[in-house]
VONU-462402 format. One record per residue: x, y, z of N, C-alpha, C in turn; residue in three letters; residue number from 1. Coordinates in Angstrom, 1 decimal. Example, Ala and Ser with C-alpha at 12.3 -4.5 7.8 and 13.67 -1.06 7.14 Angstrom:
BEGIN
REC; npx; npy; npz; capx; capy; capz; cpx; cpy; cpz; code; pos
REC; 13.2; -5.7; 7.8; 12.3; -4.5; 7.8; 13.2; -3.3; 7.8; ALA; 1 .
REC; 12.8; -2.2; 7.1; 13.7; -1.1; 7.1; 12.9; 0.0; 7.9; SER; 2 .
//
This chain:
BEGIN
REC; npx; npy; npz; capx; capy; capz; cpx; cpy; cpz; code; pos
REC; 15.8; 5.5; -11.3; 15.5; 4.0; -11.1; 16.1; 3.5; -12.5; MET; 1 .
REC; 16.8; 2.3; -12.0; 17.4; 1.7; -13.4; 16.3; 0.6; -13.9; THR; 2 .
REC; 16.9; 0.1; -15.0; 15.7; -0.8; -15.6; 15.9; -2.3; -15.2; SER; 3 .
REC; 17.0; -2.5; -14.3; 17.3; -3.8; -13.6; 16.1; -4.2; -12.7; ARG; 4 .
REC; 15.8; -5.3; -12.6; 14.7; -6.0; -11.8; 15.2; -6.9; -10.8; LYS; 5 .
REC; 14.8; -6.5; -9.4; 15.3; -7.3; -8.3; 14.2; -7.9; -7.6; VAL; 6 .
REC; 14.2; -9.2; -7.2; 13.4; -10.0; -6.8; 13.2; -9.7; -5.3; TYR; 7 .
REC; 12.1; -9.6; -4.8; 11.8; -9.2; -3.4; 11.1; -10.7; -3.0; TYR; 8 .
REC; 11.9; -11.0; -1.8; 11.4; -12.7; -1.3; 10.3; -12.4; 0.0; SER; 9 .
REC; 9.8; -13.6; 0.0; 8.7; -13.4; 1.2; 9.6; -13.5; 3.0; TYR; 10 .
REC; 10.6; -13.8; 2.8; 11.3; -13.7; 3.8; 11.9; -12.1; 4.2; SER; 11 .
REC; 12.3; -11.6; 3.2; 12.5; -10.4; 3.3; 11.2; -9.1; 3.4; GLU; 12 .
REC; 10.1; -9.6; 2.9; 9.0; -8.9; 2.9; 8.4; -9.1; 4.6; TYR; 13 .
REC; 8.6; -10.4; 5.2; 8.3; -10.6; 6.5; 9.1; -9.7; 7.5; ARG; 14 .
REC; 10.5; -9.5; 7.0; 11.2; -8.9; 7.8; 11.0; -7.2; 7.7; GLU; 15 .
REC; 10.6; -7.1; 6.6; 10.0; -5.4; 6.3; 8.9; -5.1; 6.8; ASP; 16 .
REC; 7.8; -6.2; 7.3; 6.5; -5.8; 7.8; 6.8; -5.6; 9.4; LEU; 17 .
REC; 7.8; -6.5; 9.9; 8.2; -6.3; 11.2; 8.7; -4.7; 11.4; LYS; 18 .
REC; 9.6; -4.5; 10.6; 10.2; -3.0; 10.8; 9.2; -1.8; 10.5; THR; 19 .
REC; 7.9; -2.1; 9.5; 7.0; -1.1; 9.6; 6.1; -1.3; 10.7; LEU; 20 .
REC; 6.0; -2.3; 11.5; 4.9; -2.3; 12.5; 5.8; -1.3; 13.7; ILE; 21 .
REC; 7.1; -1.7; 13.8; 8.1; -0.9; 14.6; 7.9; 0.7; 14.6; GLU; 22 .
REC; 7.6; 0.9; 13.2; 7.6; 2.3; 12.9; 6.4; 3.0; 13.3; LYS; 23 .
REC; 5.2; 2.2; 12.9; 3.8; 2.8; 13.2; 3.5; 3.2; 14.7; ILE; 24 .
REC; 3.4; 4.3; 14.7; 3.2; 4.9; 16.1; 2.1; 5.7; 16.4; ASP; 25 .
REC; 0.9; 5.2; 15.8; -0.5; 5.5; 16.2; -1.3; 4.5; 15.9; GLN; 26 .
REC; -2.4; 4.7; 16.8; -3.7; 3.8; 16.8; -4.5; 4.0; 15.3; ASP; 27 .
REC; -5.3; 2.9; 15.0; -6.1; 3.3; 14.0; -7.2; 1.8; 14.2; PHE; 28 .
REC; -8.6; 2.3; 13.7; -9.1; 1.2; 13.9; -9.9; 0.1; 12.8; ASP; 29 .
REC; -9.1; 0.8; 11.5; -9.2; -0.1; 10.5; -8.0; -0.1; 9.4; ALA; 30 .
REC; -8.2; -1.0; 8.4; -6.9; -1.0; 7.6; -7.7; -1.3; 6.5; ILE; 31 .
REC; -6.9; -0.4; 5.4; -7.5; -0.5; 4.0; -6.3; -0.8; 3.0; LEU; 32 .
REC; -6.1; -1.8; 2.4; -5.2; -2.4; 1.4; -5.6; -1.7; 0.1; GLY; 33 .
REC; -4.6; -1.3; -0.6; -4.8; -0.8; -1.9; -4.6; -2.0; -2.7; ILE; 34 .
REC; -5.4; -2.5; -3.7; -5.3; -3.8; -4.3; -4.5; -3.3; -5.9; ALA; 35 .
REC; -3.6; -4.2; -6.0; -3.5; -5.6; -5.4; -2.3; -5.6; -4.6; ARG; 36 .
REC; -1.3; -4.7; -4.6; -0.1; -4.7; -3.8; -0.1; -4.7; -2.4; GLY; 37 .
REC; -0.9; -3.7; -2.0; -1.3; -3.9; -0.6; -2.4; -4.9; 0.1; GLY; 38 .
REC; -2.8; -5.8; -0.6; -3.8; -6.7; -0.1; -3.2; -7.7; 1.1; LEU; 39 .
REC; -1.8; -8.3; 0.7; -1.3; -9.1; 1.6; -0.8; -8.4; 3.0; SER; 40 .
REC; -0.2; -7.3; 2.6; 0.2; -6.5; 3.8; -1.0; -6.0; 4.7; ILE; 41 .
REC; -2.5; -5.6; 4.0; -3.3; -5.2; 4.9; -3.8; -6.7; 5.9; ALA; 42 .
REC; -4.0; -7.9; 5.3; -4.4; -9.1; 5.8; -3.3; -9.2; 6.9; GLN; 43 .
REC; -2.2; -9.3; 6.7; -1.1; -9.4; 7.9; -1.1; -8.6; 9.0; MET; 44 .
REC; -1.2; -7.3; 8.6; -1.2; -6.5; 9.4; -2.6; -6.6; 10.3; LEU; 45 .
REC; -3.7; -7.0; 9.7; -5.1; -7.3; 10.4; -4.8; -8.3; 11.4; GLY; 46 .
REC; -3.9; -9.1; 10.9; -3.8; -10.4; 12.0; -2.8; -10.0; 13.1; GLU; 47 .
REC; -1.9; -9.0; 12.7; -1.0; -8.8; 13.9; -1.8; -7.8; 14.8; TYR; 48 .
REC; -2.5; -6.7; 14.5; -3.1; -6.0; 15.1; -4.4; -6.5; 16.0; TYR; 49 .
REC; -4.8; -7.6; 15.4; -5.9; -8.4; 15.8; -7.4; -7.6; 15.4; ASP; 50 .
REC; -7.3; -7.0; 14.2; -8.3; -6.3; 13.5; -9.1; -6.7; 12.8; LEU; 51 .
REC; -10.5; -6.8; 12.8; -11.4; -7.7; 11.6; -11.7; -6.6; 10.5; ARG; 52 .
REC; -11.4; -5.2; 11.0; -11.8; -4.2; 9.9; -10.8; -4.1; 9.0; GLU; 53 .
REC; -10.7; -5.0; 8.2; -9.9; -4.8; 7.1; -10.4; -4.9; 5.6; VAL; 54 .
REC; -10.3; -3.9; 4.9; -11.0; -3.6; 3.7; -9.9; -3.5; 2.6; TYR; 55 .
REC; -10.4; -3.4; 1.1; -9.6; -3.0; 0.1; -10.4; -2.2; -0.7; SER; 56 .
REC; -9.5; -1.3; -1.4; -9.7; -0.6; -2.7; -8.9; -0.9; -3.8; ILE; 57 .
REC; -9.9; -0.7; -5.1; -9.2; -1.3; -6.1; -8.5; 0.2; -6.8; ASN; 58 .
REC; -7.4; 0.1; -7.7; -7.0; 1.1; -8.3; -6.2; 0.5; -9.5; THR; 59 .
REC; -6.2; 1.3; -10.6; -5.5; 0.6; -11.8; -4.5; 2.1; -12.2; ILE; 60 .
REC; -3.5; 1.8; -12.0; -2.5; 2.9; -12.5; -1.2; 2.3; -13.1; GLY; 61 .
REC; -1.3; 1.2; -13.6; -0.1; 0.6; -14.5; -0.8; -0.7; -14.9; TYR; 62 .
REC; 0.0; -0.9; -16.4; -0.4; -2.0; -17.0; 0.9; -2.5; -17.3; GLU; 63 .
REC; 1.0; -3.8; -16.4; 2.4; -4.3; -16.5; 3.5; -3.5; -15.8; ASP; 64 .
REC; 4.5; -3.1; -16.5; 5.2; -2.3; -15.9; 5.2; -0.8; -16.4; THR; 65 .
REC; 4.3; -0.6; -17.2; 4.0; 0.9; -17.9; 3.0; 1.7; -17.3; GLN; 66 .
REC; 3.2; 2.8; -16.5; 2.5; 3.8; -15.9; 1.3; 4.2; -16.8; LYS; 67 .
REC; 0.1; 4.3; -16.4; -0.8; 4.9; -17.3; -1.1; 6.3; -16.8; ASN; 68 .
REC; -1.8; 7.0; -17.8; -2.0; 8.5; -17.6; -2.7; 9.0; -16.5; ASP; 69 .
REC; -3.6; 8.1; -16.0; -4.6; 8.5; -14.9; -4.7; 7.1; -14.1; THR; 70 .
REC; -5.1; 7.4; -12.8; -5.4; 6.3; -11.8; -7.1; 6.0; -11.6; VAL; 71 .
REC; -7.5; 5.1; -11.9; -8.7; 4.7; -11.8; -8.7; 4.2; -10.3; GLU; 72 .
REC; -9.8; 4.6; -9.5; -10.3; 4.3; -8.2; -11.8; 3.8; -8.1; VAL; 73 .
REC; -11.6; 2.5; -7.6; -13.1; 1.9; -7.8; -13.2; 1.1; -6.5; PHE; 74 .
REC; -14.5; 0.3; -6.2; -14.8; -0.6; -5.2; -14.5; 0.1; -3.7; ASN; 75 .
REC; -15.1; 1.5; -3.3; -14.9; 2.0; -2.2; -15.5; 1.3; -1.3; ILE; 76 .
REC; -14.7; 0.8; 0.1; -15.6; 0.2; 1.0; -16.2; 1.1; 2.1; PRO; 77 .
REC; -17.0; 0.6; 2.7; -18.1; 1.4; 3.7; -17.2; 1.4; 4.9; GLU; 78 .
REC; -16.8; 2.7; 4.9; -16.0; 2.7; 6.2; -16.5; 4.0; 7.5; LEU; 79 .
REC; -17.9; 4.0; 7.6; -18.6; 5.2; 8.0; -18.3; 4.7; 9.9; LYS; 80 .
REC; -18.2; 3.4; 10.3; -18.0; 3.5; 11.7; -16.6; 3.7; 12.0; GLU; 81 .
REC; -15.7; 4.1; 11.0; -14.2; 4.2; 11.5; -13.8; 5.7; 11.9; SER; 82 .
REC; -12.8; 5.6; 12.5; -12.4; 7.1; 12.9; -10.9; 7.4; 12.3; LYS; 83 .
REC; -10.1; 6.4; 12.3; -8.9; 6.5; 11.9; -8.6; 5.3; 11.0; LYS; 84 .
REC; -8.2; 5.3; 9.6; -7.7; 4.4; 8.8; -6.2; 4.3; 8.4; VAL; 85 .
REC; -5.7; 3.2; 8.6; -4.5; 2.8; 8.0; -4.5; 2.3; 6.6; LEU; 86 .
REC; -4.1; 3.3; 5.7; -4.1; 2.9; 4.1; -2.7; 2.3; 4.0; ILE; 87 .
REC; -2.8; 1.1; 3.4; -1.4; 0.2; 3.0; -1.3; -0.1; 1.5; VAL; 88 .
REC; 0.2; -0.1; 0.9; 0.4; -0.3; -0.2; 1.8; -0.7; -0.3; ASP; 89 .
REC; 2.2; -1.5; -1.4; 3.7; -2.3; -1.2; 4.6; -1.1; -1.7; ASP; 90 .
REC; 4.2; -0.1; -2.5; 5.2; 1.0; -3.0; 4.3; 2.2; -3.4; ILE; 91 .
REC; 5.1; 3.2; -2.9; 4.4; 4.4; -3.4; 5.8; 4.9; -4.3; VAL; 92 .
REC; 5.3; 4.8; -5.6; 6.2; 5.0; -6.6; 6.0; 6.5; -7.3; ASP; 93 .
REC; 5.2; 6.9; -8.1; 5.4; 8.3; -8.5; 4.3; 9.2; -7.5; SER; 94 .
REC; 3.5; 8.2; -6.6; 2.4; 8.8; -5.7; 1.2; 9.1; -6.2; GLY; 95 .
REC; 1.0; 9.0; -7.5; -0.6; 9.3; -8.2; -1.3; 8.2; -7.7; ASP; 96 .
REC; -1.3; 6.8; -7.2; -2.2; 6.3; -6.7; -2.7; 6.6; -5.3; THR; 97 .
REC; -1.7; 6.9; -4.3; -1.8; 7.4; -3.0; -2.7; 8.6; -3.1; LEU; 98 .
REC; -2.3; 9.6; -4.0; -2.9; 11.0; -4.0; -4.5; 10.7; -4.5; VAL; 99 .
REC; -4.5; 10.0; -5.5; -5.9; 9.6; -6.0; -7.0; 8.8; -4.8; GLU; 100 .
REC; -6.4; 8.0; -4.2; -7.1; 7.3; -3.2; -7.1; 8.4; -2.1; VAL; 101 .
REC; -6.6; 9.0; -1.5; -6.8; 10.0; -0.4; -7.8; 10.9; -1.0; LEU; 102 .
REC; -7.9; 11.3; -2.1; -8.8; 12.4; -2.6; -10.2; 11.7; -2.8; ALA; 103 .
REC; -10.1; 10.6; -3.1; -11.8; 9.8; -3.1; -12.0; 9.7; -1.7; VAL; 104 .
REC; -11.3; 9.0; -0.9; -11.7; 9.0; 0.5; -12.0; 10.1; 1.3; LEU; 105 .
REC; -11.2; 11.3; 0.8; -11.4; 12.2; 1.9; -12.6; 13.1; 1.5; ASN; 106 .
REC; -13.0; 13.1; 0.1; -14.3; 13.6; -0.3; -15.6; 12.7; 0.3; GLU; 107 .
REC; -15.4; 11.3; 0.3; -16.5; 10.7; 0.7; -16.5; 10.2; 2.0; LYS; 108 .
REC; -15.4; 10.4; 3.0; -15.5; 10.2; 4.2; -14.7; 11.6; 4.9; TYR; 109 .
REC; -15.2; 12.8; 4.9; -14.3; 14.0; 5.5; -13.8; 13.7; 7.1; PRO; 110 .
REC; -14.8; 12.9; 7.7; -14.3; 13.0; 9.2; -13.7; 11.9; 9.5; ASN; 111 .
REC; -13.2; 11.1; 8.5; -12.1; 10.0; 9.1; -10.7; 10.6; 8.6; ILE; 112 .
REC; -9.9; 10.4; 9.8; -8.5; 10.3; 9.7; -7.8; 9.3; 8.9; THR; 113 .
REC; -7.0; 9.5; 7.7; -6.4; 8.4; 6.8; -5.1; 8.8; 7.3; PHE; 114 .
REC; -4.3; 7.4; 7.5; -2.6; 7.4; 7.5; -2.5; 6.5; 6.6; VAL; 115 .
REC; -1.0; 6.6; 6.3; -0.6; 5.6; 5.1; 0.9; 5.0; 5.5; THR; 116 .
REC; 1.0; 3.7; 5.2; 2.2; 3.2; 5.0; 2.4; 2.5; 3.9; ALA; 117 .
REC; 3.8; 2.0; 3.7; 4.1; 1.2; 2.5; 5.5; 0.5; 2.8; SER; 118 .
REC; 5.9; -0.5; 1.9; 7.2; -1.0; 2.1; 8.2; -0.4; 1.4; LEU; 119 .
REC; 8.1; 0.3; 0.4; 8.6; 1.0; -0.2; 8.3; 2.6; -0.6; PHE; 120 .
REC; 9.2; 3.2; -0.8; 9.0; 5.0; -1.3; 10.0; 5.5; -2.0; TYR; 121 .
REC; 9.4; 6.0; -2.9; 10.6; 6.7; -3.9; 10.5; 8.2; -3.7; LYS; 122 .
REC; 11.7; 8.8; -3.2; 11.7; 10.4; -3.0; 11.1; 11.2; -3.7; LYS; 123 .
REC; 11.0; 10.7; -4.9; 10.6; 11.6; -6.1; 9.1; 11.5; -6.2; THR; 124 .
REC; 8.4; 10.8; -5.5; 7.0; 10.7; -5.2; 6.3; 11.9; -4.7; ALA; 125 .
REC; 5.0; 12.4; -5.6; 4.3; 13.5; -5.2; 3.8; 13.4; -3.8; LYS; 126 .
REC; 4.1; 12.5; -3.1; 3.2; 12.2; -1.6; 4.3; 11.2; -1.0; ILE; 127 .
REC; 4.4; 11.7; 0.7; 5.2; 10.6; 1.1; 4.2; 9.9; 2.1; ALA; 128 .
REC; 4.2; 8.5; 2.3; 3.5; 7.9; 3.3; 4.0; 8.4; 4.9; PRO; 129 .
REC; 3.0; 8.0; 5.7; 3.7; 8.4; 6.9; 4.7; 7.7; 7.7; ASN; 130 .
REC; 4.5; 6.4; 7.1; 5.7; 5.1; 7.3; 6.0; 4.4; 5.9; TRP; 131 .
REC; 7.3; 4.2; 5.9; 7.8; 3.2; 4.9; 8.9; 2.8; 5.5; TYR; 132 .
REC; 9.7; 1.9; 4.9; 10.7; 1.0; 5.2; 11.9; 1.1; 4.3; VAL; 133 .
REC; 12.0; 1.2; 2.7; 12.9; 1.3; 2.2; 12.8; 2.0; 0.9; LYS; 134 .
REC; 13.7; 2.7; 0.3; 13.7; 3.4; -0.9; 14.3; 2.3; -2.1; GLU; 135 .
REC; 13.2; 1.9; -3.1; 13.7; 0.9; -4.1; 15.1; 1.7; -5.1; PRO; 136 .
REC; 15.8; 0.7; -5.5; 16.9; 1.2; -6.3; 16.8; 0.7; -7.7; GLU; 137 .
REC; 15.6; 0.0; -8.0; 15.5; -0.8; -9.2; 14.0; -1.2; -9.2; SER; 138 .
REC; 13.5; -1.6; -10.3; 12.1; -2.3; -10.3; 12.2; -3.4; -9.5; TRP; 139 .
REC; 11.1; -3.7; -8.8; 10.8; -4.7; -7.7; 9.9; -5.9; -8.3; ILE; 140 .
REC; 10.5; -7.1; -8.2; 9.7; -8.1; -8.7; 9.3; -9.0; -7.2; LYS; 141 .
REC; 8.3; -8.3; -6.9; 7.6; -8.9; -5.7; 7.4; -10.6; -5.8; PHE; 142 .
REC; 7.3; -11.3; -4.7; 7.4; -12.4; -4.7; 6.0; -13.1; -4.9; PHE; 143 .
REC; 5.2; -12.3; -4.7; 3.5; -12.5; -4.8; 3.2; -12.5; -6.5; TRP; 144 .
REC; 3.8; -11.7; -6.9; 3.7; -11.7; -8.5; 4.3; -12.9; -9.2; SER; 145 .
REC; 5.7; -13.2; -8.8; 6.7; -13.9; -9.3; 6.7; -15.3; -8.9; GLU; 146 .
REC; 6.2; -15.9; -7.6; 6.3; -17.2; -7.4; 5.4; -18.2; -7.8; ASP; 147 .
REC; 4.2; -18.0; -8.2; 3.4; -19.1; -8.6; 3.6; -19.1; -10.0; LEU; 148 .
REC; 4.2; -18.3; -10.8; 4.6; -18.3; -12.3; 5.7; -19.2; -12.7; ARG; 149 .
REC; 6.6; -19.5; -11.6; 7.6; -20.2; -11.5; 7.3; -21.7; -11.6; LYS; 150 .
REC; 7.5; -22.6; -12.4; 7.4; -24.1; -12.7; 8.7; -24.8; -12.5; ARG; 151 .
//
């Protein structure tokens, strides 16, 4: 991945979510967004699938654009009523975050099936999501991180 940064707009995001929805070919009874990048995805998919069981889980794996040595996972939601949960995030970059989230959730909820989706996936990641839309070619400046800062 080069050091160049590419802006990712809301209109592109909306079209990519439609593509992601077309790819997801399994049912699930809850959606779990990895905060922060997966939160808007989880909310919009919850609306699309008419699911109120939309949750979030927190992780810290980056400080700005610098990757941390470890991924911290916290604020684990109560999922005992679920059978299959869709975990969503904006990007699977190294795969460290998704690996850690799945490890924590599988330990806490061994009887739940977890499936994963992201907008972006790097082929060099440790783990692949079940579904993704694009492979990034540079650092992505997501509209949700950029637009409110513009004056």
